[in-house]
C-alpha atoms as one frame of an Amber mdcrd trajectory, in Angstrom:
protein
  18.975 274.156 115.853  20.480 277.621 114.447  23.857 278.570 115.838  23.342
 282.421 116.279  27.621 284.172 115.459  27.437 287.754 115.971  29.251 289.812
 113.380  30.761 293.335 113.450  29.883 295.436 110.592  32.405 298.219 109.251
  31.158 301.787 109.244  32.533 304.587 106.372  35.645 306.613 108.142  33.678
 308.914 110.705  37.081 311.758 110.802  35.419 315.766 111.397  38.614 318.076
 110.862  38.018 319.760 113.478  39.881 323.525 112.495  38.426 325.423 111.088
  38.983 327.687 108.000  36.810 330.243 106.664  37.821 333.112 103.896  36.237
 335.837 103.952  36.751 338.491 100.813  40.451 338.529 100.098  41.393 337.453
 104.639  41.677 333.577 106.070  40.367 332.630 109.018  42.180 329.938 111.140
  40.282 328.375 113.978  42.692 325.761 115.260  39.974 323.350 118.657  41.503
 322.636 121.493  43.179 319.262 121.030  46.422 319.562 119.169  46.324 320.855
 115.587  49.377 321.660 112.898  48.180 324.179 110.702  50.373 324.493 107.822
  49.683 327.904 105.173  52.014 328.182 101.851  51.885 331.542 100.375  53.509
 331.456  96.276  54.042 335.369  96.614  51.745 335.302  93.224  48.407 335.247
  94.787  47.939 331.620  95.606  47.697 330.121  99.271  46.883 326.688 100.332
  46.121 326.127 104.006  46.272 323.348 105.869  44.273 321.831 109.123  45.018
 318.362 110.457  44.990 316.657 113.899  43.642 314.105 115.410  39.878 314.779
 113.360  41.473 313.968 110.581  42.709 316.460 107.351  41.388 319.533 106.048
  42.672 321.796 103.401  41.756 325.185 101.457  42.978 327.257  98.332  42.875
 330.468  97.493  43.309 333.696  95.645  43.783 337.200  96.431  44.996 336.489
 100.026  45.955 338.530 101.668  45.097 338.785 105.424  45.206 335.923 107.497
  43.733 335.816 111.728  44.628 332.458 113.084  43.258 331.599 116.218  45.527
 328.505 117.941  43.185 327.536 120.700  45.202 323.847 121.582  47.546 323.623
 124.028  50.566 322.143 121.514  48.795 323.374 118.416  52.032 323.616 115.993
  51.701 326.515 113.104  54.117 327.093 109.795  53.855 329.693 107.490  55.946
 329.094 104.741  56.173 332.454 101.364  57.801 331.205  98.925  58.498 334.098
  96.602  58.507 337.740  97.433  54.707 339.086  98.328  53.388 341.892  95.497
  51.334 343.441  97.859  50.761 344.201 101.479  50.484 340.918 103.779  49.487
 340.093 106.891  49.262 337.860 109.707  47.719 337.513 112.756  48.361 334.907
 115.372  46.366 334.332 118.125  48.635 331.733 120.775  45.613 332.003 122.893
  46.393 331.378 126.501  47.646 328.351 127.611  49.782 325.169 126.262  53.232
 325.842 124.707  53.157 326.684 120.773  55.629 326.493 118.328  54.846 328.944
 114.951  57.625 329.366 112.903  57.497 332.746 109.545  59.343 331.100 106.768
  60.728 335.124 104.557  61.679 334.582 100.891  65.070 335.610  99.995  64.263
 338.762  98.189  62.013 341.226  99.796  59.157 342.045  97.341  56.985 345.299
  96.689  54.088 344.523  99.078  54.379 345.197 102.862  54.587 342.499 105.421
  53.467 342.739 109.024  53.623 339.918 111.587  51.391 340.337 114.342  51.939
 337.859 117.980  48.780 337.641 120.284  48.192 335.919 123.297  49.818 333.458
 125.139  52.366 330.892 124.086  53.189 329.840 127.142  56.933 327.930 127.079
  57.212 328.501 122.686  58.574 330.280 120.282  58.013 332.029 117.766  60.462
 331.751 114.868  60.598 334.023 112.236  63.365 332.721 109.471  64.156 336.338
 107.070  65.577 335.201 103.695  66.841 338.450 103.162  68.816 340.341 105.198
  67.470 343.711 104.079  63.865 342.968 103.882  62.908 346.018 105.782  59.174
 346.428 104.399  58.692 343.819 107.591  56.654 344.591 110.678  57.019 342.342
 113.773  54.513 342.896 116.679  55.334 340.843 119.764  52.477 341.254 121.923
  52.652 338.320 124.186  52.524 338.132 127.325  53.621 334.515 127.457  56.801
 332.941 125.099  58.879 334.847 122.524  59.777 336.378 119.498  63.165 335.059
 117.537  63.985 336.868 114.637  66.802 334.995 112.132  68.653 335.393 108.767
  71.053 333.893 106.800  74.513 335.393 107.762  73.334 337.395 110.162  73.786
 337.234 113.926  71.412 338.768 115.352  68.852 340.569 113.969  70.035 344.176
 114.619  71.981 343.193 111.319  68.823 343.187 109.303  68.825 347.226 109.263
  65.365 347.927 110.703  63.784 346.876 114.443  63.298 343.298 114.072  60.645
 343.206 117.398  58.665 346.079 118.412  57.044 345.050 122.056  53.260 346.510
 121.217  52.615 348.165 124.470  49.498 345.979 125.011  51.646 342.799 125.076
  53.021 341.583 128.304
């Protein structure tokens, strides 16, 4: 008599990235899911952009050329966004971050040490909860930067090397937009 011994055969990985990254013309749209995600965007200042989304469902990356507008929708409760521009942008650039309406979000934006020819607009919307948007301005003379604070919860903090506060940057660093909290 033969004896039956059950075995387990593992299946291939079923990782599914839970965030989405879509490129339409010169715009990159990123949306995280309700589970926590980390989004890292690197712009080399020469029209090359790489975005990486990682979380419980795995990791996905997208690269593009000629992106000048970024829309990031942070739907998780503890999402983290890191946006790094390594060289001065040669053209106008807009980063719109929608923090959603729950949780504690962390946003880091790092701008280059030398101002480029392009205008940079950072537009923060939604509610970061107890979270914060940290903007590291690499240049103390970056006068072509506009930061709109439309947040109903959370704070926007601007830091610069050799500057005690953002009032020494030579421009009104953070403007509270009428639609904000």
